[in-house]
ChimeraX commands (.cxc) that place a marker at each C-alpha (Angstrom):
marker #1 position 0.08,0.02,-0.03 radius 0.5
marker #1 position 1.30,3.44,-0.98 radius 0.5
marker #1 position 0.52,6.52,1.06 radius 0.5
marker #1 position 1.74,10.02,0.51 radius 0.5
marker #1 position 1.68,13.39,2.46 radius 0.5
marker #1 position 2.52,16.73,0.71 radius 0.5
marker #1 position 5.07,18.46,2.94 radius 0.5
marker #1 position 5.46,21.70,0.81 radius 0.5
marker #1 position 4.27,22.78,-2.60 radius 0.5
marker #1 position 4.55,25.69,-5.02 radius 0.5
marker #1 position 3.90,26.04,-8.73 radius 0.5
marker #1 position 7.50,24.96,-9.56 radius 0.5
marker #1 position 8.00,22.10,-7.06 radius 0.5
marker #1 position 6.22,19.60,-4.71 radius 0.5
marker #1 position 7.91,17.76,-1.76 radius 0.5
marker #1 position 5.96,14.69,-0.74 radius 0.5
marker #1 position 6.66,12.09,2.06 radius 0.5
marker #1 position 5.89,8.66,0.62 radius 0.5
marker #1 position 5.48,5.46,2.52 radius 0.5
marker #1 position 5.31,2.03,0.83 radius 0.5
marker #1 position 4.01,-1.07,2.62 radius 0.5
marker #1 position 4.47,-3.76,-0.05 radius 0.5
marker #1 position 6.28,-7.12,-0.23 radius 0.5
marker #1 position 6.14,-8.01,-3.85 radius 0.5
marker #1 position 9.40,-9.54,-4.90 radius 0.5
marker #1 position 8.80,-9.45,-8.66 radius 0.5
marker #1 position 8.81,-6.31,-10.70 radius 0.5
marker #1 position 5.66,-4.32,-10.73 radius 0.5
marker #1 position 3.58,-3.31,-13.73 radius 0.5
marker #1 position 5.09,-0.44,-15.73 radius 0.5
marker #1 position 4.56,3.09,-14.48 radius 0.5
marker #1 position 5.06,6.14,-16.54 radius 0.5
marker #1 position 5.10,9.57,-15.14 radius 0.5
marker #1 position 5.29,12.93,-16.73 radius 0.5
marker #1 position 7.32,14.95,-14.16 radius 0.5
marker #1 position 10.93,15.38,-13.28 radius 0.5
marker #1 position 11.73,13.82,-9.85 radius 0.5
marker #1 position 14.45,13.41,-7.23 radius 0.5
marker #1 position 13.63,10.68,-4.70 radius 0.5
marker #1 position 15.50,10.11,-1.47 radius 0.5
marker #1 position 15.03,7.16,0.68 radius 0.5
marker #1 position 14.74,7.91,4.43 radius 0.5
marker #1 position 14.21,4.31,5.43 radius 0.5
marker #1 position 14.13,0.87,3.66 radius 0.5
marker #1 position 15.55,-0.64,0.52 radius 0.5
marker #1 position 14.03,-1.52,-2.79 radius 0.5
marker #1 position 14.86,-2.07,-6.47 radius 0.5
marker #1 position 14.00,0.21,-9.30 radius 0.5
marker #1 position 14.25,-0.40,-13.05 radius 0.5
marker #1 position 14.08,2.52,-15.45 radius 0.5
marker #1 position 14.16,2.06,-19.23 radius 0.5
marker #1 position 15.55,-1.42,-18.60 radius 0.5
marker #1 position 18.31,-0.42,-16.26 radius 0.5
marker #1 position 17.98,-1.82,-12.61 radius 0.5
marker #1 position 19.34,-0.11,-9.63 radius 0.5
marker #1 position 19.21,-0.87,-5.84 radius 0.5
marker #1 position 17.81,2.19,-3.83 radius 0.5
marker #1 position 18.40,2.91,-0.17 radius 0.5
marker #1 position 19.32,5.81,2.01 radius 0.5
marker #1 position 22.80,5.90,0.32 radius 0.5
marker #1 position 21.52,5.95,-3.22 radius 0.5
marker #1 position 18.71,8.40,-4.51 radius 0.5
marker #1 position 17.32,8.23,-7.97 radius 0.5
marker #1 position 16.31,10.64,-10.60 radius 0.5
marker #1 position 13.14,10.23,-12.71 radius 0.5
marker #1 position 12.43,12.05,-16.11 radius 0.5
marker #1 position 9.15,12.37,-17.90 radius 0.5
marker #1 position 8.08,9.56,-20.13 radius 0.5
marker #1 position 10.51,6.74,-18.83 radius 0.5
marker #1 position 9.05,3.42,-17.96 radius 0.5
marker #1 position 9.60,2.46,-14.28 radius 0.5
marker #1 position 9.29,-0.86,-12.45 radius 0.5
marker #1 position 9.74,-1.45,-8.71 radius 0.5
marker #1 position 10.35,-4.57,-6.61 radius 0.5
marker #1 position 10.73,-5.19,-2.90 radius 0.5
marker #1 position 12.77,-8.45,-2.55 radius 0.5
marker #1 position 13.62,-7.66,1.08 radius 0.5
marker #1 position 10.01,-6.79,1.92 radius 0.5
marker #1 position 8.40,-3.45,1.47 radius 0.5
marker #1 position 8.60,-0.98,4.41 radius 0.5
marker #1 position 10.03,2.05,2.81 radius 0.5
marker #1 position 9.85,5.85,3.53 radius 0.5
marker #1 position 10.97,8.21,0.89 radius 0.5
marker #1 position 11.01,11.98,0.04 radius 0.5
marker #1 position 9.80,12.63,-3.55 radius 0.5
marker #1 position 10.58,16.05,-5.06 radius 0.5
marker #1 position 8.66,16.73,-8.13 radius 0.5
marker #1 position 9.95,19.60,-10.47 radius 0.5
marker #1 position 8.57,21.42,-13.42 radius 0.5
marker #1 position 10.75,21.37,-16.61 radius 0.5
marker #1 position 11.69,25.03,-15.88 radius 0.5
marker #1 position 13.07,24.35,-12.54 radius 0.5
marker #1 position 14.67,21.14,-13.63 radius 0.5
marker #1 position 16.62,23.01,-16.37 radius 0.5
marker #1 position 17.56,25.69,-13.87 radius 0.5
marker #1 position 19.40,23.08,-11.75 radius 0.5
marker #1 position 20.43,20.62,-14.38 radius 0.5
marker #1 position 21.39,22.92,-17.23 radius 0.5
marker #1 position 20.38,23.02,-20.88 radius 0.5
marker #1 position 20.66,19.25,-21.26 radius 0.5
marker #1 position 17.58,18.25,-19.37 radius 0.5
marker #1 position 18.19,14.50,-19.20 radius 0.5
marker #1 position 20.71,13.29,-16.57 radius 0.5
marker #1 position 23.68,11.23,-17.51 radius 0.5
marker #1 position 22.65,8.59,-15.08 radius 0.5
marker #1 position 19.62,7.69,-12.92 radius 0.5
marker #1 position 21.29,6.93,-9.61 radius 0.5
marker #1 position 22.84,9.42,-7.31 radius 0.5
marker #1 position 25.32,8.46,-4.50 radius 0.5
marker #1 position 24.04,10.13,-1.36 radius 0.5
marker #1 position 27.07,10.98,0.64 radius 0.5
marker #1 position 26.96,12.38,4.30 radius 0.5
marker #1 position 26.71,16.00,3.24 radius 0.5
marker #1 position 23.92,15.27,0.76 radius 0.5
marker #1 position 22.15,13.27,3.51 radius 0.5
marker #1 position 22.33,16.21,5.78 radius 0.5
marker #1 position 21.00,18.53,3.10 radius 0.5
marker #1 position 18.04,16.24,2.58 radius 0.5
marker #1 position 17.38,16.32,6.37 radius 0.5
marker #1 position 17.56,20.15,6.43 radius 0.5
marker #1 position 14.97,20.33,3.69 radius 0.5
marker #1 position 12.70,18.16,5.80 radius 0.5
marker #1 position 13.32,20.21,8.86 radius 0.5
marker #1 position 12.61,23.41,6.85 radius 0.5
marker #1 position 9.19,22.06,5.80 radius 0.5
marker #1 position 8.11,22.20,9.54 radius 0.5
marker #1 position 8.73,25.95,9.72 radius 0.5
marker #1 position 5.87,26.93,7.46 radius 0.5
marker #1 position 8.14,29.22,5.50 radius 0.5
marker #1 position 7.90,27.58,2.05 radius 0.5
marker #1 position 8.83,30.60,-0.07 radius 0.5
marker #1 position 12.08,31.22,1.78 radius 0.5
marker #1 position 13.40,28.58,4.07 radius 0.5
marker #1 position 12.19,25.65,2.11 radius 0.5
marker #1 position 12.93,26.95,-1.29 radius 0.5
marker #1 position 16.51,27.88,-0.30 radius 0.5
marker #1 position 17.31,24.44,1.27 radius 0.5
marker #1 position 15.61,22.74,-1.59 radius 0.5
marker #1 position 17.67,24.51,-4.29 radius 0.5
marker #1 position 20.93,23.56,-2.46 radius 0.5
marker #1 position 19.80,19.94,-2.27 radius 0.5
marker #1 position 18.79,19.78,-5.92 radius 0.5
marker #1 position 22.02,21.47,-7.18 radius 0.5
marker #1 position 24.08,18.99,-5.49 radius 0.5
marker #1 position 22.07,15.82,-6.37 radius 0.5
marker #1 position 21.34,16.71,-10.01 radius 0.5
marker #1 position 24.80,18.22,-10.51 radius 0.5
marker #1 position 26.26,14.95,-9.61 radius 0.5
marker #1 position 24.21,13.04,-11.96 radius 0.5
marker #1 position 24.95,15.51,-14.85 radius 0.5
marker #1 position 28.65,16.15,-14.26 radius 0.5
marker #1 position 29.83,13.08,-12.28 radius 0.5
marker #1 position 28.61,10.28,-14.57 radius 0.5
marker #1 position 30.95,7.30,-14.83 radius 0.5
marker #1 position 32.36,6.89,-18.39 radius 0.5
marker #1 position 30.79,3.84,-20.11 radius 0.5
marker #1 position 34.22,2.08,-20.38 radius 0.5
marker #1 position 34.80,2.45,-16.60 radius 0.5
marker #1 position 31.35,1.05,-15.50 radius 0.5
marker #1 position 31.49,-2.27,-13.73 radius 0.5
marker #1 position 29.80,-5.33,-15.29 radius 0.5
marker #1 position 26.55,-6.74,-14.08 radius 0.5
marker #1 position 28.23,-9.34,-11.83 radius 0.5
marker #1 position 30.24,-6.43,-10.22 radius 0.5
marker #1 position 27.09,-4.32,-9.75 radius 0.5
marker #1 position 25.44,-7.34,-8.08 radius 0.5
marker #1 position 28.40,-7.81,-5.79 radius 0.5
marker #1 position 28.35,-4.16,-4.68 radius 0.5
marker #1 position 24.62,-4.42,-4.05 radius 0.5
marker #1 position 25.22,-7.34,-1.70 radius 0.5
marker #1 position 28.00,-5.52,0.08 radius 0.5
marker #1 position 25.80,-2.48,0.56 radius 0.5
marker #1 position 23.09,-4.71,1.92 radius 0.5
marker #1 position 25.45,-6.38,4.47 radius 0.5
marker #1 position 26.68,-2.94,5.56 radius 0.5
marker #1 position 23.19,-1.45,5.76 radius 0.5
marker #1 position 22.12,-4.45,7.91 radius 0.5
marker #1 position 25.12,-4.19,10.14 radius 0.5
marker #1 position 26.08,-7.80,9.46 radius 0.5
marker #1 position 29.08,-8.68,11.76 radius 0.5
marker #1 position 31.27,-9.49,8.62 radius 0.5
marker #1 position 30.82,-5.79,7.47 radius 0.5
marker #1 position 33.18,-4.61,10.24 radius 0.5
marker #1 position 36.14,-5.34,7.99 radius 0.5
marker #1 position 37.02,-5.68,4.40 radius 0.5
marker #1 position 38.47,-9.17,4.80 radius 0.5
marker #1 position 35.52,-10.76,6.61 radius 0.5
marker #1 position 33.09,-9.00,4.25 radius 0.5
marker #1 position 34.91,-10.30,1.15 radius 0.5
marker #1 position 34.87,-13.84,2.65 radius 0.5
marker #1 position 31.11,-13.61,3.27 radius 0.5
marker #1 position 30.51,-12.60,-0.35 radius 0.5
marker #1 position 32.91,-15.31,-1.68 radius 0.5
marker #1 position 35.21,-12.91,-3.58 radius 0.5
marker #1 position 38.74,-11.59,-3.07 radius 0.5
marker #1 position 39.23,-8.44,-0.96 radius 0.5
marker #1 position 40.91,-6.78,-3.98 radius 0.5
marker #1 position 38.01,-7.47,-6.28 radius 0.5
marker #1 position 35.50,-6.22,-3.78 radius 0.5
marker #1 position 37.48,-2.97,-3.10 radius 0.5
marker #1 position 37.92,-2.33,-6.78 radius 0.5
marker #1 position 34.36,-3.08,-7.63 radius 0.5
marker #1 position 32.96,-0.79,-4.91 radius 0.5
marker #1 position 35.09,2.16,-6.15 radius 0.5
marker #1 position 34.07,1.61,-9.77 radius 0.5
marker #1 position 30.36,1.23,-8.95 radius 0.5
marker #1 position 29.81,4.15,-6.52 radius 0.5
marker #1 position 32.98,6.34,-6.94 radius 0.5
marker #1 position 33.89,6.04,-3.23 radius 0.5
marker #1 position 35.93,3.42,-1.37 radius 0.5
marker #1 position 34.26,0.65,0.75 radius 0.5
marker #1 position 35.68,2.24,3.95 radius 0.5
marker #1 position 34.31,5.61,3.16 radius 0.5
marker #1 position 30.96,4.16,2.37 radius 0.5
marker #1 position 30.77,2.27,5.62 radius 0.5
marker #1 position 31.62,5.41,7.46 radius 0.5
marker #1 position 28.90,7.34,5.57 radius 0.5
marker #1 position 26.38,4.75,6.73 radius 0.5
marker #1 position 27.54,5.05,10.43 radius 0.5
marker #1 position 27.35,8.89,10.04 radius 0.5
marker #1 position 23.74,8.50,8.76 radius 0.5
marker #1 position 22.84,6.38,11.68 radius 0.5
marker #1 position 24.24,8.96,14.00 radius 0.5
marker #1 position 22.15,11.59,12.42 radius 0.5
marker #1 position 19.09,9.46,12.87 radius 0.5
marker #1 position 19.80,9.22,16.57 radius 0.5
marker #1 position 20.61,12.92,17.02 radius 0.5
marker #1 position 17.39,13.77,15.07 radius 0.5
marker #1 position 15.47,11.57,17.41 radius 0.5
marker #1 position 16.90,13.35,20.51 radius 0.5
marker #1 position 19.90,11.27,21.54 radius 0.5
marker #1 position 21.74,13.26,24.17 radius 0.5
marker #1 position 24.56,10.82,25.22 radius 0.5
marker #1 position 27.52,11.05,22.62 radius 0.5
marker #1 position 29.39,8.33,24.59 radius 0.5
marker #1 position 26.43,5.93,24.15 radius 0.5
marker #1 position 26.08,6.76,20.54 radius 0.5
marker #1 position 29.70,6.23,19.84 radius 0.5
marker #1 position 29.65,2.80,21.51 radius 0.5
marker #1 position 26.49,1.74,19.76 radius 0.5
marker #1 position 27.83,2.62,16.33 radius 0.5
marker #1 position 31.19,0.99,16.74 radius 0.5
marker #1 position 33.38,4.04,17.11 radius 0.5
marker #1 position 36.40,3.61,19.49 radius 0.5
marker #1 position 35.23,6.55,21.75 radius 0.5
marker #1 position 33.28,9.68,21.77 radius 0.5
marker #1 position 36.17,11.75,20.34 radius 0.5
marker #1 position 36.36,9.41,17.39 radius 0.5
marker #1 position 32.68,9.94,16.69 radius 0.5
marker #1 position 33.17,13.73,16.86 radius 0.5
marker #1 position 36.18,13.64,14.54 radius 0.5
marker #1 position 34.31,11.45,12.02 radius 0.5
marker #1 position 31.26,13.61,11.92 radius 0.5
marker #1 position 33.28,16.78,11.60 radius 0.5
marker #1 position 35.30,15.24,8.73 radius 0.5
marker #1 position 32.19,14.05,6.85 radius 0.5
marker #1 position 29.81,16.89,7.60 radius 0.5
marker #1 position 31.93,19.82,8.74 radius 0.5
marker #1 position 30.05,20.08,12.01 radius 0.5
marker #1 position 30.23,18.65,15.50 radius 0.5
marker #1 position 27.33,16.50,16.84 radius 0.5
marker #1 position 26.20,19.45,18.98 radius 0.5
marker #1 position 26.09,21.84,16.01 radius 0.5
marker #1 position 24.27,19.15,13.99 radius 0.5
marker #1 position 21.45,18.97,16.54 radius 0.5
marker #1 position 20.86,22.67,16.11 radius 0.5
marker #1 position 20.94,22.31,12.28 radius 0.5
marker #1 position 18.35,19.53,12.40 radius 0.5
marker #1 position 16.06,21.53,14.77 radius 0.5
marker #1 position 13.48,23.55,12.74 radius 0.5
marker #1 position 13.81,27.25,13.34 radius 0.5
marker #1 position 10.54,29.43,13.29 radius 0.5
marker #1 position 10.76,32.31,10.72 radius 0.5
marker #1 position 9.11,34.48,13.14 radius 0.5
marker link #1:1,2 radius 0.2
marker link #1:2,3 radius 0.2
marker link #1:3,4 radius 0.2
marker link #1:4,5 radius 0.2
marker link #1:5,6 radius 0.2
marker link #1:6,7 radius 0.2
marker link #1:7,8 radius 0.2
marker link #1:8,9 radius 0.2
marker link #1:9,10 radius 0.2
marker link #1:10,11 radius 0.2
marker link #1:11,12 radius 0.2
marker link #1:12,13 radius 0.2
marker link #1:13,14 radius 0.2
marker link #1:14,15 radius 0.2
marker link #1:15,16 radius 0.2
marker link #1:16,17 radius 0.2
marker link #1:17,18 radius 0.2
marker link #1:18,19 radius 0.2
marker link #1:19,20 radius 0.2
marker link #1:20,21 radius 0.2
marker link #1:21,22 radius 0.2
marker link #1:22,23 radius 0.2
marker link #1:23,24 radius 0.2
marker link #1:24,25 radius 0.2
marker link #1:25,26 radius 0.2
marker link #1:26,27 radius 0.2
marker link #1:27,28 radius 0.2
marker link #1:28,29 radius 0.2
marker link #1:29,30 radius 0.2
marker link #1:30,31 radius 0.2
marker link #1:31,32 radius 0.2
marker link #1:32,33 radius 0.2
marker link #1:33,34 radius 0.2
marker link #1:34,35 radius 0.2
marker link #1:35,36 radius 0.2
marker link #1:36,37 radius 0.2
marker link #1:37,38 radius 0.2
marker link #1:38,39 radius 0.2
marker link #1:39,40 radius 0.2
marker link #1:40,41 radius 0.2
marker link #1:41,42 radius 0.2
marker link #1:42,43 radius 0.2
marker link #1:43,44 radius 0.2
marker link #1:44,45 radius 0.2
marker link #1:45,46 radius 0.2
marker link #1:46,47 radius 0.2
marker link #1:47,48 radius 0.2
marker link #1:48,49 radius 0.2
marker link #1:49,50 radius 0.2
marker link #1:50,51 radius 0.2
marker link #1:51,52 radius 0.2
marker link #1:52,53 radius 0.2
marker link #1:53,54 radius 0.2
marker link #1:54,55 radius 0.2
marker link #1:55,56 radius 0.2
marker link #1:56,57 radius 0.2
marker link #1:57,58 radius 0.2
marker link #1:58,59 radius 0.2
marker link #1:59,60 radius 0.2
marker link #1:60,61 radius 0.2
marker link #1:61,62 radius 0.2
marker link #1:62,63 radius 0.2
marker link #1:63,64 radius 0.2
marker link #1:64,65 radius 0.2
marker link #1:65,66 radius 0.2
marker link #1:66,67 radius 0.2
marker link #1:67,68 radius 0.2
marker link #1:68,69 radius 0.2
marker link #1:69,70 radius 0.2
marker link #1:70,71 radius 0.2
marker link #1:71,72 radius 0.2
marker link #1:72,73 radius 0.2
marker link #1:73,74 radius 0.2
marker link #1:74,75 radius 0.2
marker link #1:75,76 radius 0.2
marker link #1:76,77 radius 0.2
marker link #1:77,78 radius 0.2
marker link #1:78,79 radius 0.2
marker link #1:79,80 radius 0.2
marker link #1:80,81 radius 0.2
marker link #1:81,82 radius 0.2
marker link #1:82,83 radius 0.2
marker link #1:83,84 radius 0.2
marker link #1:84,85 radius 0.2
marker link #1:85,86 radius 0.2
marker link #1:86,87 radius 0.2
marker link #1:87,88 radius 0.2
marker link #1:88,89 radius 0.2
marker link #1:89,90 radius 0.2
marker link #1:90,91 radius 0.2
marker link #1:91,92 radius 0.2
marker link #1:92,93 radius 0.2
marker link #1:93,94 radius 0.2
marker link #1:94,95 radius 0.2
marker link #1:95,96 radius 0.2
marker link #1:96,97 radius 0.2
marker link #1:97,98 radius 0.2
marker link #1:98,99 radius 0.2
marker link #1:99,100 radius 0.2
marker link #1:100,101 radius 0.2
marker link #1:101,102 radius 0.2
marker link #1:102,103 radius 0.2
marker link #1:103,104 radius 0.2
marker link #1:104,105 radius 0.2
marker link #1:105,106 radius 0.2
marker link #1:106,107 radius 0.2
marker link #1:107,108 radius 0.2
marker link #1:108,109 radius 0.2
marker link #1:109,110 radius 0.2
marker link #1:110,111 radius 0.2
marker link #1:111,112 radius 0.2
marker link #1:112,113 radius 0.2
marker link #1:113,114 radius 0.2
marker link #1:114,115 radius 0.2
marker link #1:115,116 radius 0.2
marker link #1:116,117 radius 0.2
marker link #1:117,118 radius 0.2
marker link #1:118,119 radius 0.2
marker link #1:119,120 radius 0.2
marker link #1:120,121 radius 0.2
marker link #1:121,122 radius 0.2
marker link #1:122,123 radius 0.2
marker link #1:123,124 radius 0.2
marker link #1:124,125 radius 0.2
marker link #1:125,126 radius 0.2
marker link #1:126,127 radius 0.2
marker link #1:127,128 radius 0.2
marker link #1:128,129 radius 0.2
marker link #1:129,130 radius 0.2
marker link #1:130,131 radius 0.2
marker link #1:131,132 radius 0.2
marker link #1:132,133 radius 0.2
marker link #1:133,134 radius 0.2
marker link #1:134,135 radius 0.2
marker link #1:135,136 radius 0.2
marker link #1:136,137 radius 0.2
marker link #1:137,138 radius 0.2
marker link #1:138,139 radius 0.2
marker link #1:139,140 radius 0.2
marker link #1:140,141 radius 0.2
marker link #1:141,142 radius 0.2
marker link #1:142,143 radius 0.2
marker link #1:143,144 radius 0.2
marker link #1:144,145 radius 0.2
marker link #1:145,146 radius 0.2
marker link #1:146,147 radius 0.2
marker link #1:147,148 radius 0.2
marker link #1:148,149 radius 0.2
marker link #1:149,150 radius 0.2
marker link #1:150,151 radius 0.2
marker link #1:151,152 radius 0.2
marker link #1:152,153 radius 0.2
marker link #1:153,154 radius 0.2
marker link #1:154,155 radius 0.2
marker link #1:155,156 radius 0.2
marker link #1:156,157 radius 0.2
marker link #1:157,158 radius 0.2
marker link #1:158,159 radius 0.2
marker link #1:159,160 radius 0.2
marker link #1:160,161 radius 0.2
marker link #1:161,162 radius 0.2
marker link #1:162,163 radius 0.2
marker link #1:163,164 radius 0.2
marker link #1:164,165 radius 0.2
marker link #1:165,166 radius 0.2
marker link #1:166,167 radius 0.2
marker link #1:167,168 radius 0.2
marker link #1:168,169 radius 0.2
marker link #1:169,170 radius 0.2
marker link #1:170,171 radius 0.2
marker link #1:171,172 radius 0.2
marker link #1:172,173 radius 0.2
marker link #1:173,174 radius 0.2
marker link #1:174,175 radius 0.2
marker link #1:175,176 radius 0.2
marker link #1:176,177 radius 0.2
marker link #1:177,178 radius 0.2
marker link #1:178,179 radius 0.2
marker link #1:179,180 radius 0.2
marker link #1:180,181 radius 0.2
marker link #1:181,182 radius 0.2
marker link #1:182,183 radius 0.2
marker link #1:183,184 radius 0.2
marker link #1:184,185 radius 0.2
marker link #1:185,186 radius 0.2
marker link #1:186,187 radius 0.2
marker link #1:187,188 radius 0.2
marker link #1:188,189 radius 0.2
marker link #1:189,190 radius 0.2
marker link #1:190,191 radius 0.2
marker link #1:191,192 radius 0.2
marker link #1:192,193 radius 0.2
marker link #1:193,194 radius 0.2
marker link #1:194,195 radius 0.2
marker link #1:195,196 radius 0.2
marker link #1:196,197 radius 0.2
marker link #1:197,198 radius 0.2
marker link #1:198,199 radius 0.2
marker link #1:199,200 radius 0.2
marker link #1:200,201 radius 0.2
marker link #1:201,202 radius 0.2
marker link #1:202,203 radius 0.2
marker link #1:203,204 radius 0.2
marker link #1:204,205 radius 0.2
marker link #1:205,206 radius 0.2
marker link #1:206,207 radius 0.2
marker link #1:207,208 radius 0.2
marker link #1:208,209 radius 0.2
marker link #1:209,210 radius 0.2
marker link #1:210,211 radius 0.2
marker link #1:211,212 radius 0.2
marker link #1:212,213 radius 0.2
marker link #1:213,214 radius 0.2
marker link #1:214,215 radius 0.2
marker link #1:215,216 radius 0.2
marker link #1:216,217 radius 0.2
marker link #1:217,218 radius 0.2
marker link #1:218,219 radius 0.2
marker link #1:219,220 radius 0.2
marker link #1:220,221 radius 0.2
marker link #1:221,222 radius 0.2
marker link #1:222,223 radius 0.2
marker link #1:223,224 radius 0.2
marker link #1:224,225 radius 0.2
marker link #1:225,226 radius 0.2
marker link #1:226,227 radius 0.2
marker link #1:227,228 radius 0.2
marker link #1:228,229 radius 0.2
marker link #1:229,230 radius 0.2
marker link #1:230,231 radius 0.2
marker link #1:231,232 radius 0.2
marker link #1:232,233 radius 0.2
marker link #1:233,234 radius 0.2
marker link #1:234,235 radius 0.2
marker link #1:235,236 radius 0.2
marker link #1:236,237 radius 0.2
marker link #1:237,238 radius 0.2
marker link #1:238,239 radius 0.2
marker link #1:239,240 radius 0.2
marker link #1:240,241 radius 0.2
marker link #1:241,242 radius 0.2
marker link #1:242,243 radius 0.2
marker link #1:243,244 radius 0.2
marker link #1:244,245 radius 0.2
marker link #1:245,246 radius 0.2
marker link #1:246,247 radius 0.2
marker link #1:247,248 radius 0.2
marker link #1:248,249 radius 0.2
marker link #1:249,250 radius 0.2
marker link #1:250,251 radius 0.2
marker link #1:251,252 radius 0.2
marker link #1:252,253 radius 0.2
marker link #1:253,254 radius 0.2
marker link #1:254,255 radius 0.2
marker link #1:255,256 radius 0.2
marker link #1:256,257 radius 0.2
marker link #1:257,258 radius 0.2
marker link #1:258,259 radius 0.2
marker link #1:259,260 radius 0.2
marker link #1:260,261 radius 0.2
marker link #1:261,262 radius 0.2
marker link #1:262,263 radius 0.2
marker link #1:263,264 radius 0.2
marker link #1:264,265 radius 0.2
marker link #1:265,266 radius 0.2
marker link #1:266,267 radius 0.2
marker link #1:267,268 radius 0.2
marker link #1:268,269 radius 0.2
marker link #1:269,270 radius 0.2
marker link #1:270,271 radius 0.2
marker link #1:271,272 radius 0.2
marker link #1:272,273 radius 0.2
marker link #1:273,274 radius 0.2
view
């Protein structure tokens, strides 16, 4: 079952919270939409196929949709997903994407800073100031996400093969589920039945970041979830997420986001415009 709630809307854009409760493992019937979209996953994991190209979507990978493309969705892990769908007019899309309206690729790696930008958009929708606070945060988010797809596309001769893409998807799932083997490259490679060298190389080719950096990005995302929910003990947070101590947690979050956990709490708290 699909439910949606409009968080903010203006003639050029609409921000919608979408929840999906579905467990179909096979591809859905074709869906064709007529808007430009950027979709971020807040929770869950599913598969999307657009114009014949499949991708695994979760909080670390967003997707772009363009008018007229044929989409299919599947939920092999069970459907309990929450997403933020941002619909744009062609005019606003061209403003952030440039003259070439179609992106070079459909998937966007959501690094820690892009994750924070997404969360700040959601926080801004709670202020009631759509014309200024929401629009300003939204334009920053769109510029980063769409710009990556337009300018950071992987050259065709550098793309991993289908087997490598499947391997990276399995590694992402193990990391996302906090499987004990995901604590290190060697045990993770053993779990997946490949050499550590192949896993490391495939990961960088598929997502453009190292496996180590990806794992840290996932841990930083979990820390943001906890801070957003009101966690007030950094020592507990560090221990729960596998950091050596509180200082290690603070260093990592500053490295990935440019802010301390205390500052991030303030950034994630909606500020009234009045």
